[in-house]
LOVEX-164998 format. One record per residue: x, y, z of N, C-alpha, C, O in turn; residue in one letter; residue number from 1. Coordinates in pm, 1 decimal. Layout:
REM residues N
+----------+----------+----------+----------+----------+----------+----------+----------+----------+----------+----------+----------+---+-----+
:     n_xx :     n_yy :     n_zz :    ca_xx :    ca_yy :    ca_zz :     c_xx :     c_yy :     c_zz :     o_xx :     o_yy :     o_zz : r :   k :
+----------+----------+----------+----------+----------+----------+----------+----------+----------+----------+----------+----------+---+-----+
:        X :        Y :        Z :        X :        Y :        Z :        X :        Y :        Z :        X :        Y :        Z : A : NUM :
...
+----------+----------+----------+----------+----------+----------+----------+----------+----------+----------+----------+----------+---+-----+
//
This chain:
REM residues 104
+----------+----------+----------+----------+----------+----------+----------+----------+----------+----------+----------+----------+---+-----+
:     n_xx :     n_yy :     n_zz :    ca_xx :    ca_yy :    ca_zz :     c_xx :     c_yy :     c_zz :     o_xx :     o_yy :     o_zz : r :   k :
+----------+----------+----------+----------+----------+----------+----------+----------+----------+----------+----------+----------+---+-----+
:   1134.8 :   1601.4 :  -3576.5 :   1195.8 :   1488.5 :  -3510.4 :   1231.3 :   1521.1 :  -3366.5 :   1206.1 :   1441.8 :  -3275.8 : X :   1 :
:   1290.3 :   1639.1 :  -3346.1 :   1326.8 :   1682.4 :  -3210.2 :   1202.5 :   1692.8 :  -3123.1 :   1206.2 :   1656.9 :  -3005.4 : X :   2 :
:   1091.6 :   1742.1 :  -3180.3 :    966.2 :   1753.6 :  -3106.5 :    917.3 :   1617.5 :  -3064.0 :    874.4 :   1601.9 :  -2949.6 : X :   3 :
:    921.6 :   1518.3 :  -3150.2 :    875.0 :   1382.6 :  -3114.2 :    962.8 :   1324.7 :  -3004.0 :    912.1 :   1256.1 :  -2915.3 : X :   4 :
:   1090.2 :   1350.1 :  -3007.5 :   1178.0 :   1302.4 :  -2902.0 :   1142.5 :   1359.6 :  -2767.4 :   1141.4 :   1288.2 :  -2667.2 : X :   5 :
:   1113.6 :   1487.4 :  -2764.5 :   1076.8 :   1554.6 :  -2638.7 :    944.2 :   1501.3 :  -2586.8 :    929.7 :   1476.7 :  -2467.1 : X :   6 :
:    847.3 :   1483.4 :  -2676.2 :    716.1 :   1430.2 :  -2637.0 :    733.5 :   1283.5 :  -2584.2 :    675.0 :   1244.8 :  -2483.0 : X :   7 :
:    814.7 :   1206.4 :  -2656.0 :    839.7 :   1066.1 :  -2608.9 :    901.1 :   1061.3 :  -2473.2 :    860.2 :    980.4 :  -2390.0 : X :   8 :
:    999.0 :   1145.9 :  -2447.4 :   1065.5 :   1150.1 :  -2316.5 :    965.5 :   1193.5 :  -2208.6 :    966.7 :   1139.5 :  -2098.0 : X :   9 :
:    881.2 :   1288.0 :  -2239.4 :    780.5 :   1333.8 :  -2140.5 :    683.5 :   1222.4 :  -2106.7 :    647.4 :   1204.5 :  -1990.4 : X :  10 :
:    641.1 :   1147.8 :  -2206.5 :    550.7 :   1033.5 :  -2181.5 :    616.3 :    925.4 :  -2099.5 :    554.4 :    871.7 :  -2007.7 : X :  11 :
:    739.4 :    892.4 :  -2130.0 :    810.0 :    792.0 :  -2052.1 :    832.0 :    834.5 :  -1907.1 :    819.4 :    753.4 :  -1815.4 : X :  12 :
:    863.9 :    957.9 :  -1887.9 :    886.6 :   1005.8 :  -1749.0 :    757.5 :   1009.4 :  -1671.5 :    759.0 :    987.6 :  -1550.3 : X :  13 :
:    643.4 :   1036.4 :  -1737.3 :    515.9 :   1035.7 :  -1665.2 :    477.5 :    893.2 :  -1628.0 :    419.1 :    870.7 :  -1522.0 : X :  14 :
:    509.2 :    797.4 :  -1713.2 :    484.8 :    655.1 :  -1680.7 :    569.6 :    613.1 :  -1560.4 :    521.3 :    542.3 :  -1472.1 : X :  15 :
:    691.2 :    655.0 :  -1556.9 :    779.5 :    618.9 :  -1446.1 :    728.4 :    677.4 :  -1314.9 :    735.6 :    612.7 :  -1210.4 : X :  16 :
:    676.4 :    801.2 :  -1320.7 :    623.1 :    862.4 :  -1197.2 :    496.6 :    786.4 :  -1149.4 :    470.6 :    781.9 :  -1029.2 : X :  17 :
:    419.5 :    728.0 :  -1240.1 :    297.0 :    663.8 :  -1203.4 :    319.3 :    524.6 :  -1141.4 :    229.7 :    471.1 :  -1076.2 : X :  18 :
:    434.3 :    468.2 :  -1160.8 :    463.5 :    334.0 :  -1107.1 :    475.0 :    341.1 :   -954.8 :    536.1 :    433.9 :   -901.7 : X :  19 :
:    416.9 :    244.1 :   -884.4 :    430.0 :    242.6 :   -738.5 :    576.4 :    222.3 :   -697.7 :    653.5 :    157.8 :   -768.7 : X :  20 :
:    612.2 :    277.4 :   -584.6 :    749.3 :    258.3 :   -537.6 :    773.9 :    112.7 :   -497.0 :    682.6 :     41.7 :   -455.0 : X :  21 :
:    897.8 :     71.2 :   -510.6 :    936.8 :    -64.5 :   -471.2 :    940.9 :    -65.9 :   -316.6 :    999.8 :     22.0 :   -253.8 : X :  22 :
:    877.3 :   -167.0 :   -258.4 :    872.1 :   -175.4 :   -115.4 :    988.2 :   -257.4 :    -53.8 :   1046.7 :   -344.3 :   -118.6 : X :  23 :
:   1018.0 :   -227.0 :     69.8 :   1118.3 :   -294.9 :    149.7 :   1048.7 :   -366.6 :    261.5 :   1000.2 :   -302.6 :    354.8 : X :  24 :
:   1042.1 :   -497.4 :    255.2 :    965.9 :   -578.0 :    353.6 :   1017.2 :   -560.0 :    494.2 :    937.0 :   -558.9 :    587.6 : X :  25 :
:   1147.7 :   -545.8 :    514.4 :   1202.9 :   -528.6 :    647.6 :   1155.5 :   -399.7 :    709.6 :   1113.4 :   -398.7 :    825.3 : X :  26 :
:   1161.2 :   -291.1 :    635.5 :   1111.8 :   -162.3 :    683.4 :    959.7 :   -167.1 :    702.8 :    905.5 :   -106.9 :    795.5 : X :  27 :
:    892.4 :   -239.9 :    613.3 :    744.8 :   -257.0 :    626.0 :    705.9 :   -330.9 :    750.4 :    603.1 :   -301.0 :    811.0 : X :  28 :
:    786.3 :   -427.0 :    789.7 :    755.9 :   -506.0 :    914.8 :    758.3 :   -411.2 :   1033.7 :    669.6 :   -417.1 :   1118.9 : X :  29 :
:    856.3 :   -325.8 :   1040.8 :    866.6 :   -233.8 :   1152.2 :    745.2 :   -139.8 :   1151.8 :    684.4 :   -116.7 :   1256.3 : X :  30 :
:    710.8 :    -87.0 :   1037.1 :    594.4 :      5.0 :   1028.6 :    466.6 :    -70.2 :   1067.8 :    382.3 :    -18.1 :   1140.9 : X :  31 :
:    454.0 :   -195.5 :   1016.9 :    333.3 :   -273.6 :   1047.0 :    324.3 :   -301.3 :   1197.9 :    219.2 :   -281.7 :   1258.8 : X :  32 :
:    433.9 :   -346.3 :   1256.7 :    431.3 :   -382.0 :   1399.2 :    396.5 :   -256.4 :   1483.9 :    323.3 :   -266.1 :   1582.4 : X :  33 :
:    448.1 :   -142.7 :   1445.3 :    425.6 :    -19.7 :   1521.4 :    286.1 :     37.1 :   1502.6 :    228.4 :     87.7 :   1598.9 : X :  34 :
:    229.8 :     31.0 :   1383.6 :    105.6 :    101.2 :   1352.0 :    -15.9 :     13.3 :   1327.4 :   -128.9 :     59.3 :   1343.9 : X :  35 :
:      4.1 :   -110.3 :   1288.9 :   -108.4 :   -191.6 :   1239.0 :   -138.1 :   -317.8 :   1319.4 :   -252.1 :   -364.3 :   1323.0 : X :  36 :
:    -35.3 :   -373.1 :   1383.7 :    -54.8 :   -500.8 :   1448.9 :   -151.7 :   -501.8 :   1566.3 :   -207.9 :   -605.8 :   1600.7 : X :  37 :
:   -170.6 :   -387.0 :   1626.7 :   -266.2 :   -376.4 :   1737.2 :   -406.2 :   -414.9 :   1699.0 :   -480.0 :   -468.3 :   1781.9 : X :  38 :
:   -445.7 :   -389.4 :   1574.7 :   -577.7 :   -422.7 :   1525.7 :   -577.5 :   -545.4 :   1431.1 :   -674.0 :   -621.8 :   1428.0 : X :  39 :
:   -470.3 :   -562.6 :   1356.0 :   -468.0 :   -666.9 :   1255.5 :   -389.4 :   -790.0 :   1299.0 :   -379.9 :   -885.4 :   1221.8 : X :  40 :
:   -333.9 :   -791.9 :   1417.3 :   -257.6 :   -907.8 :   1465.7 :   -111.2 :   -898.0 :   1428.1 :    -77.3 :   -835.7 :   1327.5 : X :  41 :
:    -25.3 :   -957.5 :   1506.0 :    118.9 :   -947.8 :   1485.0 :    166.5 :  -1001.7 :   1351.4 :    269.8 :   -957.7 :   1300.8 : X :  42 :
:     93.8 :  -1095.7 :   1293.3 :    126.4 :  -1153.2 :   1162.5 :     17.6 :  -1125.8 :   1060.1 :      1.2 :  -1200.4 :    963.5 : X :  43 :
:    -57.9 :  -1015.8 :   1082.7 :   -167.1 :   -975.5 :    992.5 :   -272.8 :  -1083.0 :    978.4 :   -341.8 :  -1089.9 :    876.7 : X :  44 :
:   -285.7 :  -1167.5 :   1080.8 :   -380.3 :  -1279.7 :   1076.1 :   -522.3 :  -1233.3 :   1110.4 :   -617.0 :  -1311.1 :   1099.0 : X :  45 :
:   -537.2 :  -1112.0 :   1150.7 :   -668.9 :  -1061.8 :   1189.6 :   -690.5 :  -1063.7 :   1338.2 :   -647.7 :  -1157.0 :   1406.1 : X :  46 :
:   -755.1 :   -963.9 :   1389.2 :   -790.7 :   -954.3 :   1531.6 :   -912.8 :   -866.0 :   1536.2 :  -1018.8 :   -906.3 :   1488.3 : X :  47 :
:   -902.1 :   -745.2 :   1592.9 :  -1012.0 :   -648.7 :   1588.4 :  -1033.2 :   -607.2 :   1442.7 :  -1147.5 :   -594.6 :   1398.6 : X :  48 :
:   -926.4 :   -586.0 :   1368.5 :   -933.9 :   -553.4 :   1225.4 :   -922.5 :   -682.9 :   1148.5 :   -882.6 :   -785.1 :   1204.4 : X :  49 :
:   -956.8 :   -680.1 :   1021.8 :   -957.2 :   -803.7 :    939.7 :   -816.6 :   -854.1 :    907.1 :   -716.9 :   -783.1 :    920.0 : X :  50 :
:   -814.3 :   -978.9 :    864.7 :   -691.5 :  -1042.5 :    818.7 :   -642.4 :   -967.2 :    694.9 :   -720.7 :   -935.9 :    605.1 : X :  51 :
:   -511.4 :   -938.3 :    691.1 :   -452.3 :   -874.5 :    574.9 :   -362.1 :   -967.9 :    498.6 :   -349.7 :   -955.6 :    376.7 : X :  52 :
:   -299.1 :  -1060.7 :    566.7 :   -210.5 :  -1158.2 :    501.5 :   -287.7 :  -1234.3 :    397.1 :   -394.2 :  -1288.3 :    427.0 : X :  53 :
:   -237.0 :  -1240.6 :    274.1 :   -304.0 :  -1319.0 :    170.8 :   -420.8 :  -1250.5 :    105.8 :   -479.6 :  -1306.0 :     13.0 : X :  54 :
:   -458.5 :  -1128.1 :    151.9 :   -571.8 :  -1057.2 :     91.2 :   -526.0 :   -921.7 :     45.7 :   -498.2 :   -903.2 :    -72.8 : X :  55 :
:   -517.2 :   -825.4 :    135.9 :   -480.8 :   -689.3 :    102.3 :   -341.1 :   -682.8 :     44.9 :   -307.8 :   -587.7 :    -25.9 : X :  56 :
:   -258.4 :   -782.2 :     73.9 :   -126.6 :   -781.0 :     18.3 :   -126.8 :   -797.2 :   -133.1 :    -29.2 :   -764.2 :   -200.4 : X :  57 :
:   -238.6 :   -849.0 :   -186.2 :   -247.9 :   -867.8 :   -330.9 :   -319.6 :   -752.1 :   -401.7 :   -329.1 :   -751.1 :   -524.4 : X :  58 :
:   -368.8 :   -657.0 :   -326.6 :   -435.2 :   -543.1 :   -393.0 :   -334.0 :   -461.3 :   -471.5 :   -215.1 :   -459.0 :   -439.7 : X :  59 :
:   -383.9 :   -394.0 :   -574.8 :   -299.0 :   -301.7 :   -646.1 :   -258.4 :   -192.9 :   -547.7 :   -330.3 :   -163.9 :   -452.1 : X :  60 :
:   -142.5 :   -133.2 :   -572.3 :    -85.9 :    -35.3 :   -481.6 :   -184.4 :     76.6 :   -450.0 :   -203.6 :    113.0 :   -334.0 : X :  61 :
:   -247.6 :    131.4 :   -556.2 :   -336.9 :    245.2 :   -534.5 :   -456.9 :    208.7 :   -446.2 :   -502.5 :    292.4 :   -368.3 : X :  62 :
:   -508.6 :     86.9 :   -456.5 :   -619.4 :     44.5 :   -369.4 :   -570.9 :     26.7 :   -223.3 :   -639.8 :     63.3 :   -128.1 : X :  63 :
:   -454.4 :    -28.6 :   -210.5 :   -396.3 :    -47.4 :    -75.9 :   -372.9 :     92.0 :    -12.7 :   -405.1 :    113.9 :    104.1 : X :  64 :
:   -318.1 :    182.9 :    -89.6 :   -295.1 :    319.3 :    -41.8 :   -425.7 :    383.9 :      0.7 :   -431.8 :    446.7 :    106.4 : X :  65 :
:   -529.9 :    369.7 :    -79.3 :   -659.8 :    428.7 :    -45.7 :   -714.5 :    371.0 :     85.7 :   -775.2 :    443.5 :    164.4 : X :  66 :
:   -693.6 :    242.9 :    109.3 :   -739.3 :    181.1 :    235.0 :   -668.2 :    243.8 :    355.9 :   -731.0 :    271.5 :    458.1 : X :  67 :
:   -537.5 :    265.9 :    343.3 :   -461.0 :    318.9 :    452.0 :   -484.8 :    469.8 :    474.4 :   -485.2 :    517.5 :    587.9 : X :  68 :
:   -504.0 :    541.0 :    367.1 :   -516.4 :    688.7 :    380.9 :   -659.5 :    739.4 :    387.4 :   -684.7 :    846.7 :    442.1 : X :  69 :
:   -753.7 :    663.4 :    332.0 :   -891.8 :    710.4 :    327.8 :   -990.2 :    615.4 :    395.6 :  -1106.7 :    650.0 :    415.1 : X :  70 :
:   -943.8 :    496.0 :    431.5 :  -1031.3 :    401.9 :    499.6 :  -1136.3 :    339.9 :    409.6 :  -1246.0 :    308.8 :    455.9 : X :  71 :
:  -1105.0 :    320.9 :    279.6 :  -1197.4 :    260.0 :    184.4 :  -1135.4 :    127.2 :    135.1 :  -1015.0 :    116.0 :    111.9 : X :  72 :
:  -1224.6 :     27.9 :    120.8 :  -1173.0 :   -104.4 :     75.9 :  -1151.0 :   -108.6 :    -74.0 :  -1161.5 :     -5.9 :   -141.1 : X :  73 :
:  -1120.8 :   -225.2 :   -127.2 :  -1089.1 :   -236.9 :   -268.6 :  -1210.8 :   -213.2 :   -358.6 :  -1195.5 :   -199.4 :   -479.9 : X :  74 :
:  -1330.1 :   -208.3 :   -301.5 :  -1450.2 :   -179.0 :   -377.7 :  -1502.0 :    -35.6 :   -351.6 :  -1607.1 :      3.3 :   -402.5 : X :  75 :
:  -1426.0 :     42.1 :   -271.2 :  -1464.5 :    180.2 :   -244.0 :  -1557.4 :    198.4 :   -127.6 :  -1606.8 :    308.9 :   -105.2 : X :  76 :
:  -1583.2 :     92.1 :    -51.3 :  -1670.6 :     97.3 :     64.4 :  -1591.9 :    129.0 :    190.3 :  -1475.3 :     91.1 :    201.2 : X :  77 :
:  -1653.0 :    197.5 :    284.9 :  -1587.7 :    227.1 :    413.3 :  -1548.4 :     97.4 :    481.9 :  -1627.3 :      3.3 :    489.9 : X :  78 :
:  -1425.2 :     93.7 :    531.2 :  -1378.4 :    -24.0 :    603.9 :  -1453.3 :    -37.7 :    733.4 :  -1478.9 :     62.1 :    800.8 : X :  79 :
:  -1489.0 :   -158.9 :    769.8 :  -1554.0 :   -189.3 :    895.7 :  -1475.5 :   -298.0 :    967.0 :  -1451.8 :   -403.1 :    907.5 : X :  80 :
:  -1435.3 :   -278.7 :   1087.7 :  -1448.0 :   -154.6 :   1163.1 :  -1364.9 :    -44.8 :   1096.1 :  -1271.2 :    -70.9 :   1020.7 : X :  81 :
:  -1403.7 :     78.3 :   1127.1 :  -1334.5 :    191.5 :   1062.1 :  -1186.9 :    194.6 :   1103.5 :  -1148.9 :    154.6 :   1213.5 : X :  82 :
:  -1108.1 :    243.1 :   1011.5 :   -964.0 :    248.8 :   1033.0 :   -915.2 :    391.3 :   1036.9 :   -964.2 :    475.9 :    962.0 : X :  83 :
:   -818.0 :    419.9 :   1124.5 :   -763.5 :    558.8 :   1126.5 :   -702.3 :    589.5 :    992.5 :   -650.5 :    500.1 :    925.5 : X :  84 :
:   -707.6 :    714.2 :    952.6 :   -648.9 :    760.0 :    826.8 :   -502.0 :    795.5 :    855.3 :   -471.8 :    895.7 :    920.1 : X :  85 :
:   -412.5 :    710.3 :    805.1 :   -271.4 :    729.0 :    828.9 :   -211.3 :    829.4 :    729.6 :   -261.7 :    848.0 :    618.8 : X :  86 :
:   -104.9 :    891.7 :    771.9 :    -32.3 :    989.2 :    688.0 :     98.0 :    929.9 :    641.7 :    202.5 :    994.2 :    652.2 : X :  87 :
:     94.2 :    806.5 :    589.6 :    212.4 :    739.3 :    539.7 :    249.5 :    797.4 :    403.0 :    163.5 :    842.4 :    327.3 : X :  88 :
:    379.9 :    795.1 :    373.7 :    425.8 :    830.3 :    240.2 :    400.3 :    707.0 :    147.0 :    375.3 :    595.8 :    193.3 : X :  89 :
:    407.6 :    732.0 :     19.6 :    392.3 :    622.5 :    -75.3 :    497.0 :    512.5 :    -48.0 :    465.1 :    393.8 :    -54.7 : X :  90 :
:    619.1 :    551.4 :    -18.0 :    723.9 :    455.4 :      7.7 :    691.2 :    371.1 :    130.7 :    711.1 :    249.7 :    129.7 : X :  91 :
:    640.7 :    435.6 :    237.6 :    603.5 :    361.9 :    356.5 :    490.9 :    263.9 :    328.5 :    492.4 :    151.4 :    378.6 : X :  92 :
:    394.2 :    305.4 :    249.7 :    281.6 :    218.4 :    212.3 :    333.9 :     98.5 :    132.9 :    292.4 :    -15.0 :    156.6 : X :  93 :
:    424.3 :    123.9 :     39.7 :    483.1 :     16.3 :    -38.8 :    562.0 :    -79.3 :     51.4 :    564.2 :   -200.1 :     27.8 : X :  94 :
:    626.4 :    -24.6 :    154.3 :    702.9 :   -109.5 :    247.9 :    607.6 :   -201.5 :    323.8 :    633.5 :   -321.1 :    337.3 : X :  95 :
:    496.2 :   -144.8 :    373.6 :    401.3 :   -227.2 :    448.4 :    342.0 :   -336.0 :    356.8 :    329.7 :   -451.8 :    396.6 : X :  96 :
:    306.4 :   -297.2 :    236.3 :    251.2 :   -398.8 :    144.0 :    357.3 :   -505.5 :    109.4 :    323.3 :   -623.0 :     95.4 : X :  97 :
:    482.9 :   -466.8 :     95.8 :    586.7 :   -564.7 :     68.9 :    599.4 :   -662.4 :    185.7 :    620.3 :   -781.7 :    163.6 : X :  98 :
:    587.3 :   -614.5 :    308.6 :    593.9 :   -700.7 :    424.9 :    473.9 :   -796.1 :    422.8 :    490.2 :   -915.8 :    446.1 : X :  99 :
:    355.0 :   -744.9 :    395.5 :    235.9 :   -834.4 :    395.2 :    251.3 :   -943.2 :    290.6 :    201.0 :  -1053.9 :    310.1 : X : 100 :
:    318.5 :   -915.5 :    181.4 :    338.5 :  -1015.4 :     75.6 :    427.4 :  -1130.7 :    124.4 :    427.3 :  -1237.7 :     63.5 : X : 101 :
:    503.2 :  -1110.6 :    233.1 :    589.3 :  -1214.9 :    284.8 :    509.0 :  -1311.7 :    375.7 :    556.7 :  -1420.3 :    408.9 : X : 102 :
:    389.8 :  -1271.4 :    414.1 :    306.0 :  -1350.2 :    505.5 :    206.8 :  -1436.0 :    429.4 :    162.4 :  -1399.7 :    320.6 : X : 103 :
:    172.8 :  -1549.0 :    486.9 :     73.2 :  -1636.8 :    424.5 :    -46.9 :  -1655.1 :    509.8 :   -139.7 :  -1726.2 :    471.2 : X : 104 :
+----------+----------+----------+----------+----------+----------+----------+----------+----------+----------+----------+----------+---+-----+
//
């Protein structure tokens, strides 16, 4: 019984670690304006880079993270135009995505 309890706790804690962090839209707006708006527009409406409002904001966290850190889209293809590979933390990425979710 004790063994099952330990295994169960280990499984639950691994599931908690796999969940994406909760984003803060206010912090995400600051990060977006500083790092992303030059290419994607001040409201993520698209400019040199594609529109993000209403699209990338709906991607699963891991796909959005891959786009920011590796420059690959939701289908695994290189983003065009190419995007710099950012060194954001998972929390910062969640913040940016939370901000994008506030835009239409």
